[in-house]
DRENDO-1510 file (C-alpha; in Angstrom, 1 decimal, always signed):
<recs>
REC; n; res; u; v; w
REC; 1; MET; +132.2; +109.3; +75.9 .
REC; 2; ALA; +135.8; +108.2; +75.7 .
REC; 3; LYS; +136.6; +105.0; +77.6 .
REC; 4; ALA; +139.2; +105.6; +80.4 .
REC; 5; ALA; +142.6; +104.1; +79.6 .
REC; 6; ALA; +143.4; +101.0; +81.5 .
REC; 7; ASN; +146.1; +101.3; +84.2 .
REC; 8; PRO; +149.2; +99.7; +82.8 .
REC; 9; ASN; +150.3; +98.9; +86.4 .
REC; 10; ALA; +147.0; +97.3; +87.4 .
REC; 11; ALA; +148.3; +93.7; +87.5 .
REC; 12; LEU; +151.5; +94.7; +89.4 .
REC; 13; VAL; +149.5; +96.8; +91.9 .
REC; 14; LYS; +147.2; +93.8; +92.5 .
REC; 15; ASP; +150.2; +91.5; +93.2 .
REC; 16; LEU; +151.9; +94.0; +95.4 .
REC; 17; MET; +148.8; +94.8; +97.5 .
REC; 18; LYS; +148.3; +91.1; +98.0 .
REC; 19; VAL; +151.8; +90.9; +99.5 .
REC; 20; ILE; +151.3; +94.1; +101.5 .
REC; 21; GLU; +148.0; +92.9; +103.1 .
REC; 22; ALA; +149.3; +89.4; +103.8 .
REC; 23; LEU; +152.4; +90.8; +105.5 .
REC; 24; GLU; +150.2; +93.1; +107.6 .
REC; 25; VAL; +148.1; +90.2; +108.7 .
REC; 26; ARG; +151.2; +88.7; +110.1 .
REC; 27; TYR; +153.1; +91.7; +111.4 .
REC; 28; GLY; +150.2; +94.2; +112.0 .
REC; 29; LEU; +149.2; +97.3; +110.2 .
REC; 30; ARG; +151.5; +100.1; +111.3 .
REC; 31; LYS; +150.8; +103.5; +109.8 .
REC; 32; PRO; +154.0; +105.2; +108.7 .
REC; 33; GLY; +154.8; +108.1; +111.1 .
REC; 34; LYS; +155.9; +111.5; +110.1 .
REC; 35; PHE; +159.3; +112.9; +111.3 .
REC; 36; THR; +160.8; +116.3; +111.1 .
REC; 37; ASP; +164.2; +115.2; +112.3 .
REC; 38; PHE; +166.1; +112.9; +109.9 .
REC; 39; ILE; +168.4; +111.4; +112.6 .
REC; 40; GLU; +165.4; +110.7; +114.8 .
REC; 41; ALA; +163.7; +108.9; +111.8 .
REC; 42; LEU; +166.9; +106.8; +111.3 .
REC; 43; VAL; +167.2; +105.9; +115.0 .
REC; 44; PHE; +163.5; +104.8; +115.0 .
REC; 45; GLN; +164.1; +102.5; +112.1 .
REC; 46; ILE; +166.7; +100.7; +114.2 .
REC; 47; LEU; +164.4; +100.6; +117.3 .
REC; 48; GLU; +161.3; +99.3; +115.6 .
REC; 49; LEU; +162.7; +96.5; +113.5 .
REC; 50; GLY; +161.4; +93.3; +115.0 .
REC; 51; ALA; +159.9; +95.1; +117.9 .
REC; 52; GLN; +156.3; +96.0; +118.8 .
REC; 53; GLU; +155.3; +99.6; +118.0 .
REC; 54; LYS; +154.7; +101.0; +121.5 .
REC; 55; PRO; +157.9; +99.8; +123.1 .
REC; 56; ALA; +159.8; +101.2; +120.1 .
REC; 57; ARG; +158.2; +104.6; +120.4 .
REC; 58; ASP; +158.6; +104.6; +124.2 .
REC; 59; GLY; +162.3; +103.7; +123.8 .
REC; 60; LEU; +162.8; +106.6; +121.3 .
REC; 61; LYS; +161.2; +109.0; +123.8 .
REC; 62; ARG; +163.4; +107.8; +126.7 .
REC; 63; LEU; +166.5; +108.4; +124.5 .
REC; 64; ARG; +165.4; +111.8; +123.5 .
REC; 65; ASP; +164.5; +112.7; +127.1 .
REC; 66; GLU; +167.9; +111.6; +128.4 .
REC; 67; TYR; +170.2; +113.4; +126.0 .
REC; 68; VAL; +170.5; +117.1; +125.2 .
REC; 69; ASP; +170.9; +116.5; +121.5 .
REC; 70; TRP; +172.3; +113.9; +119.0 .
REC; 71; ASN; +175.9; +114.9; +119.7 .
REC; 72; ASP; +175.3; +114.2; +123.4 .
REC; 73; MET; +173.9; +110.8; +122.5 .
REC; 74; ARG; +176.8; +110.1; +120.1 .
REC; 75; VAL; +179.4; +110.2; +122.9 .
REC; 76; ALA; +177.3; +107.9; +125.2 .
REC; 77; THR; +178.5; +104.3; +125.7 .
REC; 78; VAL; +176.7; +101.3; +124.4 .
REC; 79; ARG; +176.0; +100.3; +128.0 .
REC; 80; GLU; +174.5; +103.7; +128.8 .
REC; 81; LEU; +172.2; +103.4; +125.8 .
REC; 82; GLU; +171.2; +99.9; +126.9 .
REC; 83; ASP; +170.4; +101.1; +130.4 .
REC; 84; ILE; +168.1; +103.8; +129.0 .
REC; 85; LEU; +166.3; +101.5; +126.6 .
REC; 86; GLY; +165.9; +98.9; +129.4 .
REC; 87; ALA; +166.8; +95.3; +129.8 .
REC; 88; LYS; +163.4; +94.1; +128.5 .
REC; 89; PHE; +163.7; +96.0; +125.2 .
REC; 90; TYR; +163.9; +93.7; +122.2 .
REC; 91; GLN; +167.5; +92.8; +121.3 .
REC; 92; VAL; +168.6; +95.7; +123.5 .
REC; 93; ARG; +172.4; +95.1; +123.1 .
REC; 94; LYS; +172.2; +95.0; +119.4 .
REC; 95; LYS; +169.9; +98.0; +119.2 .
REC; 96; ALA; +172.3; +100.1; +121.4 .
REC; 97; GLU; +175.3; +99.0; +119.3 .
REC; 98; ASP; +173.5; +99.9; +116.0 .
REC; 99; ILE; +172.5; +103.3; +117.3 .
REC; 100; LYS; +176.1; +104.0; +118.5 .
REC; 101; HIS; +177.5; +103.0; +115.1 .
REC; 102; LEU; +174.9; +105.0; +113.3 .
REC; 103; LEU; +175.6; +108.3; +115.1 .
REC; 104; ALA; +179.4; +107.8; +114.7 .
REC; 105; ASP; +179.0; +107.2; +110.9 .
REC; 106; LEU; +176.8; +110.3; +110.5 .
REC; 107; TYR; +179.3; +112.4; +112.3 .
REC; 108; THR; +182.2; +111.1; +110.2 .
REC; 109; ALA; +180.3; +111.8; +107.1 .
REC; 110; PHE; +179.0; +115.3; +107.9 .
REC; 111; ARG; +181.1; +116.5; +110.9 .
REC; 112; ARG; +177.9; +117.7; +112.6 .
REC; 113; MET; +174.9; +116.1; +114.2 .
REC; 114; GLU; +172.2; +118.1; +112.5 .
REC; 115; ILE; +170.9; +117.0; +109.2 .
REC; 116; THR; +168.2; +119.3; +107.7 .
REC; 117; GLU; +167.5; +120.8; +104.3 .
REC; 118; LEU; +170.2; +118.8; +102.6 .
REC; 119; ALA; +171.5; +120.0; +99.3 .
REC; 120; PRO; +171.6; +117.4; +96.5 .
REC; 121; GLU; +175.2; +116.6; +97.2 .
REC; 122; GLY; +174.4; +116.0; +100.9 .
REC; 123; VAL; +171.6; +113.5; +99.9 .
REC; 124; GLU; +174.1; +111.7; +97.7 .
REC; 125; THR; +176.6; +111.5; +100.6 .
REC; 126; LEU; +173.8; +110.0; +102.7 .
REC; 127; ARG; +172.8; +107.5; +100.1 .
REC; 128; ALA; +176.4; +106.4; +99.7 .
REC; 129; LEU; +176.7; +105.5; +103.4 .
REC; 130; PRO; +175.6; +101.9; +103.1 .
REC; 131; GLU; +178.5; +101.2; +100.8 .
REC; 132; THR; +181.2; +102.2; +103.4 .
REC; 133; THR; +179.4; +101.8; +106.7 .
REC; 134; ASN; +177.0; +99.6; +108.6 .
REC; 135; VAL; +174.1; +102.0; +107.9 .
REC; 136; ARG; +171.3; +99.9; +106.3 .
REC; 137; LYS; +170.1; +101.0; +102.9 .
REC; 138; ASP; +166.4; +100.5; +103.8 .
REC; 139; ASP; +166.8; +102.4; +107.1 .
REC; 140; LEU; +168.3; +105.3; +105.2 .
REC; 141; GLU; +165.7; +105.3; +102.4 .
REC; 142; ARG; +162.8; +105.0; +104.9 .
REC; 143; ALA; +164.2; +108.0; +106.8 .
REC; 144; LEU; +164.4; +110.0; +103.6 .
REC; 145; ALA; +160.8; +109.2; +102.7 .
REC; 146; LEU; +159.5; +110.0; +106.2 .
REC; 147; THR; +161.3; +113.3; +106.6 .
REC; 148; MET; +162.0; +114.7; +103.2 .
REC; 149; SER; +159.0; +113.4; +101.3 .
REC; 150; PHE; +161.1; +111.4; +98.9 .
REC; 151; LYS; +158.9; +109.2; +96.5 .
REC; 152; ILE; +161.0; +106.1; +97.1 .
REC; 153; PHE; +160.5; +102.4; +97.7 .
REC; 154; PRO; +163.0; +101.6; +100.5 .
REC; 155; CYS; +164.5; +98.2; +99.8 .
REC; 156; ASP; +167.8; +96.3; +99.8 .
REC; 157; GLU; +168.8; +93.3; +97.7 .
REC; 158; ASP; +167.7; +90.7; +100.3 .
REC; 159; GLN; +164.3; +92.3; +100.7 .
REC; 160; PHE; +163.8; +92.5; +96.9 .
REC; 161; LYS; +164.7; +88.8; +96.6 .
REC; 162; LEU; +162.1; +88.1; +99.3 .
REC; 163; LEU; +159.5; +90.1; +97.3 .
REC; 164; LYS; +160.2; +87.9; +94.2 .
REC; 165; PHE; +159.8; +84.8; +96.4 .
REC; 166; LEU; +156.4; +86.0; +97.6 .
REC; 167; GLY; +155.2; +86.7; +94.1 .
REC; 168; GLY; +155.1; +90.5; +94.3 .
REC; 169; VAL; +157.2; +91.1; +91.2 .
REC; 170; PRO; +158.1; +89.1; +88.1 .
REC; 171; LYS; +161.2; +87.0; +88.7 .
REC; 172; PRO; +163.1; +88.1; +85.5 .
REC; 173; LEU; +163.2; +91.8; +86.8 .
REC; 174; THR; +166.5; +93.1; +88.1 .
REC; 175; MET; +166.3; +95.0; +91.4 .
REC; 176; GLN; +166.8; +98.3; +89.6 .
REC; 177; GLN; +163.9; +97.5; +87.2 .
REC; 178; GLY; +161.7; +96.2; +89.9 .
REC; 179; VAL; +162.2; +99.1; +92.3 .
REC; 180; LYS; +161.4; +101.6; +89.4 .
REC; 181; LYS; +158.2; +99.7; +88.5 .
REC; 182; ILE; +157.1; +99.7; +92.2 .
REC; 183; GLU; +157.8; +103.4; +92.6 .
REC; 184; ASP; +155.6; +104.0; +89.5 .
REC; 185; ALA; +152.8; +101.7; +90.6 .
REC; 186; LEU; +152.4; +102.5; +94.4 .
REC; 187; ASP; +151.8; +105.7; +96.2 .
REC; 188; ALA; +154.2; +106.8; +98.9 .
REC; 189; GLU; +152.3; +105.3; +101.8 .
REC; 190; GLN; +151.8; +101.9; +100.1 .
REC; 191; ALA; +155.5; +101.8; +99.3 .
REC; 192; LEU; +156.4; +102.3; +103.0 .
REC; 193; ARG; +153.8; +99.7; +104.0 .
REC; 194; LEU; +155.4; +97.2; +101.6 .
REC; 195; SER; +158.9; +98.1; +102.8 .
REC; 196; ARG; +158.0; +97.6; +106.5 .
REC; 197; GLY; +156.4; +94.2; +105.8 .
REC; 198; LEU; +159.5; +92.9; +103.9 .
REC; 199; ARG; +161.9; +94.3; +106.5 .
REC; 200; GLU; +160.0; +92.4; +109.3 .
REC; 201; HIS; +159.7; +89.2; +107.4 .
REC; 202; HIS; +163.4; +89.2; +106.3 .
REC; 203; HIS; +164.4; +90.0; +109.9 .
REC; 204; ILE; +162.4; +87.0; +111.2 .
REC; 205; TYR; +163.8; +84.4; +108.8 .
REC; 206; HIS; +167.3; +85.8; +109.1 .
REC; 207; GLU; +167.0; +85.5; +112.9 .
REC; 208; ALA; +166.0; +81.9; +112.4 .
REC; 209; GLY; +169.3; +81.3; +110.8 .
REC; 210; GLU; +168.2; +81.3; +107.1 .
REC; 211; ASP; +170.2; +83.2; +104.5 .
REC; 212; GLU; +167.6; +82.9; +101.7 .
REC; 213; PRO; +163.8; +83.5; +101.7 .
REC; 214; GLN; +162.2; +80.5; +103.3 .
REC; 215; ILE; +158.9; +79.0; +104.1 .
REC; 216; ILE; +159.5; +78.6; +107.9 .
REC; 217; ALA; +157.4; +77.7; +111.0 .
REC; 218; PHE; +156.0; +80.8; +112.6 .
REC; 219; GLY; +153.7; +78.8; +114.8 .
REC; 220; TRP; +150.4; +80.5; +113.8 .
REC; 221; ASP; +147.1; +78.8; +114.3 .
REC; 222; LYS; +145.6; +80.2; +111.1 .
REC; 223; LYS; +146.3; +79.8; +107.4 .
REC; 224; ASP; +149.1; +82.0; +106.1 .
REC; 225; PRO; +147.8; +84.2; +103.2 .
REC; 226; LEU; +151.1; +83.8; +101.2 .
REC; 227; GLY; +151.9; +80.2; +102.3 .
REC; 228; MET; +154.9; +81.4; +104.2 .
REC; 229; ASP; +154.3; +79.1; +107.2 .
REC; 230; LYS; +155.2; +75.5; +107.3 .
REC; 231; GLY; +152.9; +74.5; +110.1 .
REC; 232; LEU; +149.8; +75.7; +112.0 .
REC; 233; LYS; +151.0; +75.0; +115.5 .
REC; 234; LYS; +150.0; +77.4; +118.2 .
REC; 235; ALA; +152.7; +79.5; +119.8 .
REC; 236; ALA; +152.8; +82.9; +121.5 .
REC; 237; PRO; +154.8; +85.7; +119.9 .
REC; 238; ALA; +158.3; +86.2; +121.3 .
REC; 239; LYS; +158.3; +88.7; +124.2 .
REC; 240; GLY; +158.8; +92.2; +122.9 .
REC; 241; GLY; +159.0; +91.1; +119.3 .
REC; 242; THR; +156.6; +90.7; +116.4 .
REC; 243; GLY; +156.9; +87.0; +115.8 .
REC; 244; LYS; +158.4; +83.7; +117.0 .
REC; 245; VAL; +160.4; +81.2; +115.0 .
REC; 246; THR; +162.8; +78.4; +115.8 .
REC; 247; LYS; +166.4; +79.1; +115.1 .
REC; 248; LYS; +168.0; +76.8; +112.5 .
REC; 249; LYS; +170.5; +74.3; +114.0 .
REC; 250; LYS; +174.0; +74.9; +112.7 .
</recs>
């Protein structure tokens, strides 16, 4: 009987799964949801970043219930979006501003607020948006993966730098090389799990005033699986958010 060929990506998969599982210990396991509406998937990426899952989903439902369609929401003011999300929603002002800018950028690009069954040139237009707008590359790629079944690892340069810092990929790899290897090694759900963990961790240290991947004080009372935490002091998570850190003094 012929011996099964060894998986050439086995070592990489092991390293990546270690990062995925460690990040999920810190930020929780959140199964990637399925969306049929591309814009809804994009809006949800904005709402859920840094937030707990239930408030993010409840906030999305309130927005959908309030407005007839995306065009109706597009012409709403930032203050109106804030009021619907509620004053207790995590970083509510920033979330409302980001949604307002997103809808404006999509309308400018497509002159309509319905994005379904895109032709290849439409997908290319979408993927070029981060170069000329404030639309985030990882938000866009996650929405493509969640609605159009793209086999893709959503990631931006900062998140890839973080992945190297955490030991997920060899340091000599360029981002293009690393992303390709990850897409070959992981299945679609694993890639989305890794993407979410990196997004959350980058968000936390960026909010703490750090520009580069850092070992920072999260205030956990247990050992950090990846050694990302400076100390083991007890502290409650920030209200409405996924973690608590101390902002860096300028």
